C-alpha positions, -999 to +999 in steps of 0.1 A: -603+384+431-577+412+432-581+418+469-552+398+484-528+426+493-555+452+501-572+427+525-539+419+541-531+456+544-564+462+562-552+438+589-517+454+590-529+490+591-555+480+616-527+479+641-530+517+641-495+523+653-465+526+629-441+507+651-414+482+641-438+452+642-461+471+618-433+476+593-422+439+596-458+429+588-460+453+560-428+440+544-440+404+546-473+415+530-455+432+501-433+401+495-463+379+495-479+402+469-449+396+446-430+428+450-400+408+459-377+411+489-355+440+477-384+462+465-405+454+496-377+464+519-371+496+501-408+505+501-411+496+538-382+518+547-395+548+527-428+545+545-410+542+578-391+574+572-422+593+560-443+580+589-418+593+614-413+626+596-450+634+592-461+615+624-485+593+604-507+568+621-540+552+613-552+531+584-560+558+559-530+580+564-505+551+561-523+535+532-523+568+513-486+572+520-479+537+507-500+545+477-479+576+470-446+557+473-457+529+449-471+554+425-435+566+419-423+531+410-450+521+384-449+536+349-473+533+320-468+540+283-493+545+254-486+521+226-516+530+205-510+525+167-501+554+145-528+556+118-505+573+093-480+544+090-476+507+096-474+495+132-455+464+141-459+447+175-435+418+183-453+400+211-430+382+235-436+359+265-432+323+277-457+296+268-489+298+288-490+335+296-517+342+271-497+356+241-521+345+213-552+356+233-535+390+240-527+393+203-564+388+195-575+413+221-551+439+208-563+433+172-598+439+184-588+469+205-568+486+178-597+484+153-626+489+176-612+515+200-584+531+182-600+532+148-571+518+129-581+492+104-561+467+083-546+441+107-526+410+099-515+384+125-481+367+120-480+331+134-443+332+144-446+305+170-440+278+145-428+252+170-463+247+184-490+237+160-516+245+187-504+281+188-508+286+150-542+270+150-554+291+180-542+323+162-560+312+130-592+307+149-589+342+164-581+357+130-613+341+115-635+353+144-621+388+142-622+390+104-585+398+100-558+382+079-532+357+091-498+348+077-487+313+086-465+285+073-460+248+081-450+237+116-413+240+121-409+268+095-384+296+102-403+321+124-383+350+110-394+341+075-431+340+086-428+374+101-409+388+072-436+375+048-463+392+070-444+425+069-439+423+032-475+415+024-489+440+048-468+467+032-480+457-003-516+457+009-514+490+028-523+473+061-516+493+092-510+467+119-489+436+122-491+416+154-464+389+154-465+359+177-432+344+189-422+312+206-415+313+244-396+281+251-377+289+283-360+255+287-331+267+266-325+304+273-295+307+249-315+294+220-345+315+228-324+347+230-306+339+197-339+332+179-355+364+192-325+385+183-326+371+147-363+379+145-357+414+159-330+421+133-354+410+105-382+432+118-360+462+125-345+460+090-377+455+072-398+479+093-373+508+094-400+533+087-426+517+108-438+522+144-420+491+158-426+480+194-415+449+214-443+439+237-439+415+266-468+395+280-467+388+318-491+365+336-502+381+369-504+347+385-467+339+377-452+355+408-415+364+410-408+342+380-424+370+360-394+392+368-369+366+356-389+362+324-388+400+319-351+400+325-346+373+298-366+390+271-353+424+279-317+411+276-326+395+243-342+424+224-350+452+247-387+453+258-406+485+251-436+477+273-454+449+290-490+436+291-504+422+324-527+393+317-550+371+339-554+399+365-589+387+373-577+353+386-550+364+410-549+376+446-515+393+440-505+411+408-477+430+425-451+418+400-457+450+380-439+470+406-404+453+405-406+450+367-411+487+364-387+496+392-359+471+385-359+469+347-375+502+338-401+484+316-434+503+316-468+486+312-491+495+284-522+472+287-539+451+313-562+422+306-587+407+330-613+386+312-620+362+284-638+385+259-619+403+231-630+435+247-614+426+281-583+446+276-576+483+284-547+507+286-527+504+318-537+531+343-510+535+369-532+552+395-560+527+391-536+498+394-521+512+426-555+521+440-566+485+435-533+471+449-535+489+482-573+491+484-580+528+480 
């Protein structure tokens, strides 16, 4: 479960003395938790300076100081739908991170927890028949509408049709899936930029958000993924998935710190209800074991 870093920190902080070996061990632990070398070094140095200034020693004091430092790095944003207008979520991410499942969970969350009804799913990943079929199954189970076309169809056209029909029907939420084929970065970026222009033009009066899905088990590759999608269209927020199956999960910190991308939701189960708004303090509590 999500106890990898906190368990390691218990060993490190158990040293009891904030000497140089302690900070070396701490830095290694942060790197292993997917904070990355640069962020880990910075966090370690900030804790070193604070420990010296405040003469901190002992597990609880050092752990709390680390908690306070990380809390400044991680940001959250509320992307709840606006019930007074149409809300369009362009869901981004590489294949395998859980985009279609996240779309289904968000559809359930928006209707069940946010009280906004009228949802349509747009099957914009037209390159994978399995993605379209999976989204169709979710739509049927959730009782929401899906807009889809034949495999290989223009994804921009699919999403445009979803926006047009949702507007005509007075539906309030459009959740659009996209392809995530990272083997050709240039093609991926060009395709997403085209879709983004279509959505931005058609949804000028809508609440339009670009939402990136990050797999908590991915490690530092998650930061590179975020960089690619942010470069392509500008990411408004991220969703952390598969948090229940990882011993790390620290990738949130460098994504927030380095790219300035906040997190909006966290998912840690298989049920449609297993998604919740990202709580910065709860996440840091869990990460450092407070």
